[in-house]
N, C-alpha and C positions, 0 to 999 in steps of 0.2 A: 444582123444577129437579132433573133427574136427575144423579146423581154416578156416576162410574166409580171403582171400586176395583181397583187393580192389585196382585196378589199375586205376589211374586217370591221364588223359592227362592234361598237364599244361593249365591254363586258357589263355584267349586271350592275346597275347603279341605284342609288337611293331615290332618284327622281328625275324629272324632266328639266329643271332649271340648269343653266349652263354651269353653275358652280356645284352641281350634285357630284358627290364622290362615289367611288365604287363601294359596294357592300363587301362583306367578308367573302362571300361566294365570288363576287366579281374580281376581287384581288387574287383568288385562287385561279380563276379563269385566265387572268392576265399572265400569271406565272406559267400556265399551261401553254400559252402561245409561244413561249421560248422553246419548249419541247416540240411543238407543232412545226415550227419553222427551223428546227435544228439542222435539217438537211437542205434547206433552201438557200439560194444565193440572194442575200439581201444587199441592195445598193443604197437604199434610202428608206427612211421612215417618215411619213407625212401624216399629220393628225389635224383634226379640227381643233379650234381653240377651246372646246368644251373640256372641262376638267376630267370628266369620266372617260373621254376619248384619250386624253394624254396619259392618264393613269393606266389605261388599258395597254399601252405600248411601252410604258416606262421599263418594265423588266426586259423586254426585247431590246430596247435601246441600250440598257446597261450591258447586256450580254454581247451585243454586236459592236459596241463603242460608236454607234451612230447617234448623232444628235437628232432629236425629234424636230422636224420642220413643221411649223404651224402654218396652215393655209386657211384663211378666213372663208374661202369659197366652200369649204367642207362643213360650214355651220349648218345646223339643222333648221328646218322650217320653224318660224315663230308662229305657233298655233293661235295664241292669244296673249295679250299683255297681262291678263289676270288668270288665275287658276280655273280650270274646268274639272269638275269632279268626274265627268265621263270623257276625259281627254282622249282615251284610246279609241272610243267609238267615233269621236269627232275627227281624230287623225285619219282613221280608215275612210271616213266620208270624203276627206280631201283627195284621196287617191281615185275615188269614183267620179268626183266632180272637180276637175282641175282648176276651175274658177272660184270654187267655194273658199271663203275666208271668214274668219270670225273677228270680232272687235279687236283692233290693234294688231291683228295677225297678218300673215301672208298666205296667198293661195299657192297651191303646188305649181301652177303655171309661172307665177312670179319667181318662185325659188329656182325653177328650171332655167328661166331666162337669165 
């Protein structure tokens, strides 16, 4: 039997840190996911440990009565241990240079490994 795996990026959040919550718009997006998946057969809900990812699937979890399974392997790349004002440009650069990493951070290659 074939299975479908749906990969959903977290909804709009207040920032990059792991404890960042969803914005008001992000909360609405999370509720929309319930409608989006209303005709899909859901067997499991797996999330990264980041708060924004968990909050993104909470409404779907409540609707389907499936617990959210946390998988540490879904954590995002640590770009740097201190803030970067131009973090988005730096993040894009890590996709072009898989070995590029910043102070205290990980390269894309390290994350893939």
